[in-house]
C-alpha positions in Angstrom: 23.6 -85.2 29.6 25.2 -81.9 31.5 28.3 -81.5 29.4 30.3 -82.6 26.5 33.6 -82.0 25.1 35.7 -83.1 22.2 39.9 -84.1 22.1 41.1 -84.0 18.9 43.7 -85.5 18.5 46.3 -84.7 16.0 48.9 -81.0 14.8 46.0 -78.7 14.0 42.9 -78.1 13.5 40.7 -78.3 10.6 40.2 -75.3 8.8 41.7 -73.5 12.2 44.0 -70.5 11.6 45.7 -70.3 15.6 47.6 -73.4 16.2 50.0 -75.0 18.6 53.4 -74.9 18.9 54.4 -78.0 21.3 55.9 -80.1 20.8 58.1 -79.5 17.3 59.4 -81.9 14.5 58.1 -85.4 13.0 56.2 -86.8 15.5 53.9 -83.6 16.4 50.8 -85.9 14.7 50.3 -88.2 18.2 51.7 -85.9 21.0 48.5 -82.2 20.2 45.6 -82.4 21.2 42.9 -80.2 21.2 39.4 -79.4 23.0 36.9 -78.5 21.9 33.2 -77.2 22.4 33.5 -78.0 25.8 29.8 -77.5 26.7 27.6 -77.7 30.3 23.9 -77.3 31.0 22.7 -74.4 32.6 20.9 -75.4 34.5 24.6 -78.1 35.9 26.7 -74.6 35.4 29.3 -73.8 38.8 29.3 -76.9 40.0 32.8 -78.5 39.0 31.1 -80.1 36.4 33.8 -78.9 33.8 37.3 -78.7 35.7 35.7 -82.8 36.0 35.9 -82.7 31.8 38.8 -81.2 31.4 40.7 -83.0 33.2 39.4 -86.1 32.5 40.4 -85.0 28.9 44.2 -84.3 30.4 43.8 -87.9 32.4 43.0 -89.9 29.1 45.0 -87.6 26.2 48.1 -88.3 28.6 47.3 -92.3 28.5 47.7 -92.4 24.4 51.0 -90.3 24.4 49.8 -86.2 24.0 52.1 -83.8 25.5 50.8 -80.6 24.2 46.8 -79.9 24.5 45.1 -76.6 24.4 42.2 -74.5 23.5 40.8 -71.8 22.0 39.0 -69.8 23.9 37.1 -65.5 23.2 38.7 -62.9 24.9 34.2 -62.4 25.4 34.1 -64.9 27.6 36.2 -64.7 30.8 34.1 -67.3 33.1 35.9 -70.3 29.9 39.3 -68.0 30.7 38.8 -67.8 33.8 38.5 -71.7 34.1 40.7 -72.5 31.9 44.3 -70.6 33.6 42.6 -71.2 36.8 41.8 -73.8 37.5 43.5 -76.2 35.4 46.2 -75.4 34.6 46.5 -73.5 30.7 48.7 -71.3 29.5 48.7 -68.4 27.3 50.6 -69.7 23.6 49.3 -67.0 21.2 46.8 -64.5 20.3 44.5 -64.0 17.4 45.1 -60.8 15.9 42.6 -58.6 15.6 42.0 -57.5 12.4 42.0 -61.4 12.0 38.9 -61.8 13.8 37.5 -58.8 12.2 37.3 -60.2 9.2 36.3 -63.7 10.4 33.0 -61.9 12.2 33.9 -63.3 15.3 35.1 -62.3 18.4 39.3 -62.3 18.8 40.5 -65.5 20.1 43.7 -67.0 22.6 45.3 -70.1 22.2 46.4 -71.7 25.5 48.0 -74.6 26.7 48.6 -76.9 28.9 51.6 -80.1 28.7 50.8 -82.8 29.7 54.5 -83.8 30.9 
């Protein structure tokens, strides 16, 4: 195995404060999903594996009725930000407050969004 990712379908990730806003309303439960734990083996990076995994996750999510896909990315991880935004078409939706991230002893994160409809 050279790469993995998780797709979590639902209104939010457990214990997550930075939550996507689309779609809104009572039917959000199965219309929103989050990518997490996107990992590629170091020796296999820069070969398109992460993009292929994300593209597949987008397709499968859409087949299951998901309309909006989200991913959190640390601001101190430019390669991941470039992958999600430039290569995969995610756009910035929200930013974590610097003080909040500091209180949790982690880098500040962005919430990126991609509409699948």
